[in-house]
Structures are given as C-alpha cells and as structure tokens.
PyMOL commands that place a pseudoatom at each C-alpha (Angstrom):
pseudoatom trace, name=CA, resn=UNK, resi=1, chain=A, elem=C, hetatm=0, pos=[-10.973, -13.866, 8.348]
pseudoatom trace, name=CA, resn=UNK, resi=2, chain=A, elem=C, hetatm=0, pos=[-13.816, -12.256, 10.234]
pseudoatom trace, name=CA, resn=UNK, resi=3, chain=A, elem=C, hetatm=0, pos=[-15.508, -9.664, 8.162]
pseudoatom trace, name=CA, resn=UNK, resi=4, chain=A, elem=C, hetatm=0, pos=[-18.575, -8.896, 9.962]
pseudoatom trace, name=CA, resn=UNK, resi=5, chain=A, elem=C, hetatm=0, pos=[-17.391, -5.679, 11.761]
pseudoatom trace, name=CA, resn=UNK, resi=6, chain=A, elem=C, hetatm=0, pos=[-16.069, -4.468, 8.331]
pseudoatom trace, name=CA, resn=UNK, resi=7, chain=A, elem=C, hetatm=0, pos=[-19.493, -5.143, 6.631]
pseudoatom trace, name=CA, resn=UNK, resi=8, chain=A, elem=C, hetatm=0, pos=[-21.392, -3.543, 9.443]
pseudoatom trace, name=CA, resn=UNK, resi=9, chain=A, elem=C, hetatm=0, pos=[-19.188, -0.460, 9.315]
pseudoatom trace, name=CA, resn=UNK, resi=10, chain=A, elem=C, hetatm=0, pos=[-19.433, -0.048, 5.782]
pseudoatom trace, name=CA, resn=UNK, resi=11, chain=A, elem=C, hetatm=0, pos=[-23.277, -0.484, 6.006]
pseudoatom trace, name=CA, resn=UNK, resi=12, chain=A, elem=C, hetatm=0, pos=[-23.617, 2.290, 8.674]
pseudoatom trace, name=CA, resn=UNK, resi=13, chain=A, elem=C, hetatm=0, pos=[-21.311, 4.401, 6.405]
pseudoatom trace, name=CA, resn=UNK, resi=14, chain=A, elem=C, hetatm=0, pos=[-23.442, 3.964, 3.447]
pseudoatom trace, name=CA, resn=UNK, resi=15, chain=A, elem=C, hetatm=0, pos=[-26.440, 4.669, 5.414]
pseudoatom trace, name=CA, resn=UNK, resi=16, chain=A, elem=C, hetatm=0, pos=[-24.988, 8.019, 6.678]
pseudoatom trace, name=CA, resn=UNK, resi=17, chain=A, elem=C, hetatm=0, pos=[-23.735, 8.872, 3.264]
pseudoatom trace, name=CA, resn=UNK, resi=18, chain=A, elem=C, hetatm=0, pos=[-27.092, 8.226, 1.540]
pseudoatom trace, name=CA, resn=UNK, resi=19, chain=A, elem=C, hetatm=0, pos=[-29.031, 10.210, 3.899]
pseudoatom trace, name=CA, resn=UNK, resi=20, chain=A, elem=C, hetatm=0, pos=[-26.699, 13.135, 3.516]
pseudoatom trace, name=CA, resn=UNK, resi=21, chain=A, elem=C, hetatm=0, pos=[-26.621, 12.792, -0.445]
pseudoatom trace, name=CA, resn=UNK, resi=22, chain=A, elem=C, hetatm=0, pos=[-30.390, 13.093, -0.625]
pseudoatom trace, name=CA, resn=UNK, resi=23, chain=A, elem=C, hetatm=0, pos=[-31.236, 16.105, -3.151]
pseudoatom trace, name=CA, resn=UNK, resi=24, chain=A, elem=C, hetatm=0, pos=[-27.418, 16.163, -4.600]
pseudoatom trace, name=CA, resn=UNK, resi=25, chain=A, elem=C, hetatm=0, pos=[-26.957, 16.388, -8.217]
pseudoatom trace, name=CA, resn=UNK, resi=26, chain=A, elem=C, hetatm=0, pos=[-26.536, 13.019, -9.814]
pseudoatom trace, name=CA, resn=UNK, resi=27, chain=A, elem=C, hetatm=0, pos=[-22.945, 13.603, -10.684]
pseudoatom trace, name=CA, resn=UNK, resi=28, chain=A, elem=C, hetatm=0, pos=[-21.690, 14.225, -7.227]
pseudoatom trace, name=CA, resn=UNK, resi=29, chain=A, elem=C, hetatm=0, pos=[-23.336, 11.243, -5.848]
pseudoatom trace, name=CA, resn=UNK, resi=30, chain=A, elem=C, hetatm=0, pos=[-21.950, 8.931, -8.643]
pseudoatom trace, name=CA, resn=UNK, resi=31, chain=A, elem=C, hetatm=0, pos=[-18.390, 10.359, -8.037]
pseudoatom trace, name=CA, resn=UNK, resi=32, chain=A, elem=C, hetatm=0, pos=[-18.874, 9.594, -4.319]
pseudoatom trace, name=CA, resn=UNK, resi=33, chain=A, elem=C, hetatm=0, pos=[-20.089, 6.112, -4.670]
pseudoatom trace, name=CA, resn=UNK, resi=34, chain=A, elem=C, hetatm=0, pos=[-17.436, 5.454, -7.306]
pseudoatom trace, name=CA, resn=UNK, resi=35, chain=A, elem=C, hetatm=0, pos=[-14.579, 6.717, -4.848]
pseudoatom trace, name=CA, resn=UNK, resi=36, chain=A, elem=C, hetatm=0, pos=[-16.169, 4.323, -2.397]
pseudoatom trace, name=CA, resn=UNK, resi=37, chain=A, elem=C, hetatm=0, pos=[-16.249, 1.345, -4.913]
pseudoatom trace, name=CA, resn=UNK, resi=38, chain=A, elem=C, hetatm=0, pos=[-12.552, 1.985, -5.749]
pseudoatom trace, name=CA, resn=UNK, resi=39, chain=A, elem=C, hetatm=0, pos=[-11.436, 2.113, -2.297]
pseudoatom trace, name=CA, resn=UNK, resi=40, chain=A, elem=C, hetatm=0, pos=[-12.983, -1.044, -1.440]
pseudoatom trace, name=CA, resn=UNK, resi=41, chain=A, elem=C, hetatm=0, pos=[-11.739, -2.739, -4.573]
pseudoatom trace, name=CA, resn=UNK, resi=42, chain=A, elem=C, hetatm=0, pos=[-8.197, -1.495, -3.553]
pseudoatom trace, name=CA, resn=UNK, resi=43, chain=A, elem=C, hetatm=0, pos=[-8.390, -2.995, -0.115]
pseudoatom trace, name=CA, resn=UNK, resi=44, chain=A, elem=C, hetatm=0, pos=[-10.087, -6.185, -1.607]
pseudoatom trace, name=CA, resn=UNK, resi=45, chain=A, elem=C, hetatm=0, pos=[-6.979, -6.410, -4.051]
pseudoatom trace, name=CA, resn=UNK, resi=46, chain=A, elem=C, hetatm=0, pos=[-4.271, -5.681, -1.200]
pseudoatom trace, name=CA, resn=UNK, resi=47, chain=A, elem=C, hetatm=0, pos=[-5.725, -8.191, 0.956]
pseudoatom trace, name=CA, resn=UNK, resi=48, chain=A, elem=C, hetatm=0, pos=[-5.662, -10.829, -1.962]
pseudoatom trace, name=CA, resn=UNK, resi=49, chain=A, elem=C, hetatm=0, pos=[-2.016, -10.015, -2.975]
pseudoatom trace, name=CA, resn=UNK, resi=50, chain=A, elem=C, hetatm=0, pos=[-0.607, -9.851, 0.503]
pseudoatom trace, name=CA, resn=UNK, resi=51, chain=A, elem=C, hetatm=0, pos=[-0.587, -12.944, 2.875]
pseudoatom trace, name=CA, resn=UNK, resi=52, chain=A, elem=C, hetatm=0, pos=[-2.964, -12.795, 5.606]
pseudoatom trace, name=CA, resn=UNK, resi=53, chain=A, elem=C, hetatm=0, pos=[-1.929, -15.774, 7.554]
pseudoatom trace, name=CA, resn=UNK, resi=54, chain=A, elem=C, hetatm=0, pos=[1.062, -15.349, 10.041]
pseudoatom trace, name=CA, resn=UNK, resi=55, chain=A, elem=C, hetatm=0, pos=[2.999, -18.047, 8.699]
pseudoatom trace, name=CA, resn=UNK, resi=56, chain=A, elem=C, hetatm=0, pos=[2.809, -17.022, 5.152]
pseudoatom trace, name=CA, resn=UNK, resi=57, chain=A, elem=C, hetatm=0, pos=[3.549, -13.497, 6.222]
pseudoatom trace, name=CA, resn=UNK, resi=58, chain=A, elem=C, hetatm=0, pos=[6.582, -14.145, 7.971]
pseudoatom trace, name=CA, resn=UNK, resi=59, chain=A, elem=C, hetatm=0, pos=[7.732, -16.248, 4.997]
pseudoatom trace, name=CA, resn=UNK, resi=60, chain=A, elem=C, hetatm=0, pos=[6.904, -13.333, 2.632]
pseudoatom trace, name=CA, resn=UNK, resi=61, chain=A, elem=C, hetatm=0, pos=[8.735, -10.973, 4.789]
pseudoatom trace, name=CA, resn=UNK, resi=62, chain=A, elem=C, hetatm=0, pos=[11.691, -13.422, 5.102]
pseudoatom trace, name=CA, resn=UNK, resi=63, chain=A, elem=C, hetatm=0, pos=[11.908, -13.811, 1.273]
pseudoatom trace, name=CA, resn=UNK, resi=64, chain=A, elem=C, hetatm=0, pos=[11.923, -10.018, 0.861]
pseudoatom trace, name=CA, resn=UNK, resi=65, chain=A, elem=C, hetatm=0, pos=[14.631, -9.331, 3.233]
pseudoatom trace, name=CA, resn=UNK, resi=66, chain=A, elem=C, hetatm=0, pos=[16.746, -12.158, 1.672]
pseudoatom trace, name=CA, resn=UNK, resi=67, chain=A, elem=C, hetatm=0, pos=[16.170, -10.600, -1.733]
pseudoatom trace, name=CA, resn=UNK, resi=68, chain=A, elem=C, hetatm=0, pos=[17.073, -7.129, -0.722]
pseudoatom trace, name=CA, resn=UNK, resi=69, chain=A, elem=C, hetatm=0, pos=[20.296, -8.490, 1.125]
pseudoatom trace, name=CA, resn=UNK, resi=70, chain=A, elem=C, hetatm=0, pos=[21.582, -10.312, -2.263]
pseudoatom trace, name=CA, resn=UNK, resi=71, chain=A, elem=C, hetatm=0, pos=[20.673, -7.152, -4.264]
pseudoatom trace, name=CA, resn=UNK, resi=72, chain=A, elem=C, hetatm=0, pos=[22.899, -5.138, -1.887]
pseudoatom trace, name=CA, resn=UNK, resi=73, chain=A, elem=C, hetatm=0, pos=[25.861, -7.703, -2.022]
pseudoatom trace, name=CA, resn=UNK, resi=74, chain=A, elem=C, hetatm=0, pos=[25.836, -7.743, -5.908]
pseudoatom trace, name=CA, resn=UNK, resi=75, chain=A, elem=C, hetatm=0, pos=[25.314, -3.940, -6.096]
pseudoatom trace, name=CA, resn=UNK, resi=76, chain=A, elem=C, hetatm=0, pos=[28.596, -2.426, -7.306]
pseudoatom trace, name=CA, resn=UNK, resi=77, chain=A, elem=C, hetatm=0, pos=[29.702, 0.320, -4.985]
pseudoatom trace, name=CA, resn=UNK, resi=78, chain=A, elem=C, hetatm=0, pos=[31.930, 3.245, -5.979]
pseudoatom trace, name=CA, resn=UNK, resi=79, chain=A, elem=C, hetatm=0, pos=[35.372, 2.946, -4.535]
pseudoatom trace, name=CA, resn=UNK, resi=80, chain=A, elem=C, hetatm=0, pos=[36.279, 5.471, -1.595]
pseudoatom trace, name=CA, resn=UNK, resi=81, chain=A, elem=C, hetatm=0, pos=[39.283, 7.477, -1.689]
pseudoatom trace, name=CA, resn=UNK, resi=82, chain=A, elem=C, hetatm=0, pos=[40.349, 9.466, 1.519]
pseudoatom trace, name=CA, resn=UNK, resi=83, chain=A, elem=C, hetatm=0, pos=[36.800, 9.710, 2.652]
pseudoatom trace, name=CA, resn=UNK, resi=84, chain=A, elem=C, hetatm=0, pos=[35.506, 10.825, -0.909]
pseudoatom trace, name=CA, resn=UNK, resi=85, chain=A, elem=C, hetatm=0, pos=[33.532, 8.782, -3.383]
pseudoatom trace, name=CA, resn=UNK, resi=86, chain=A, elem=C, hetatm=0, pos=[35.371, 8.504, -6.553]
pseudoatom trace, name=CA, resn=UNK, resi=87, chain=A, elem=C, hetatm=0, pos=[34.298, 11.251, -8.842]
pseudoatom trace, name=CA, resn=UNK, resi=88, chain=A, elem=C, hetatm=0, pos=[33.684, 14.167, -6.500]
pseudoatom trace, name=CA, resn=UNK, resi=89, chain=A, elem=C, hetatm=0, pos=[35.417, 17.372, -7.011]
pseudoatom trace, name=CA, resn=UNK, resi=90, chain=A, elem=C, hetatm=0, pos=[38.526, 18.073, -5.156]
pseudoatom trace, name=CA, resn=UNK, resi=91, chain=A, elem=C, hetatm=0, pos=[39.140, 21.307, -3.049]
pseudoatom trace, name=CA, resn=UNK, resi=92, chain=A, elem=C, hetatm=0, pos=[41.697, 23.174, -4.594]
for i in range(1, 92): cmd.bond("trace and resi %d" % i, "trace and resi %d" % (i + 1))
show_as sticks, trace
zoom trace
C-alpha cells in the first residue's frame, strides 16, 4: 500500500492547522489534536481489520454473503394467511 499521498496530505493539513491554532487556548489545541489522533487511529484499525488485497477482499465478501444467506434460510418466518401475517388484527 502506497501511503506517500496520505502522509503528505496529513503533513500539509497539520501545517495549516498549526498556523491557525497559534494563540488559541491550550484546551482547544489539545482537543483538536486529540480528534485528529482519534481519526487516524480509527482509519488505521479499519485498514488492519478489513482485507486490502483484491483476492482477500473478494473472499471476505463471498463469506459474508454466504453467512447472510444461511442465516436467512434458517430464520423462521411467520406463516401467512390470506395475505396477512399471523397475529395481525382482522378488519371487522
């Protein structure tokens, strides 16, 4: 995975944020950089958990789809009577 564009974008963004935050209260600066760090950590964790290579990604989606289909097949559905699901009120 080529991270050079990501790193250069982050560096440029940090430079702009740093110059904008000159003279700001410490708690605002700490909060902003805390949010930035949380965002970067979230992206890193998601990239680590989700497969990145094409073959692995395809296998992951196929397994997910197979699991959902098996779940749907084993799920008990209510019986239908005259177009109504069992347990619905009757028009009288």
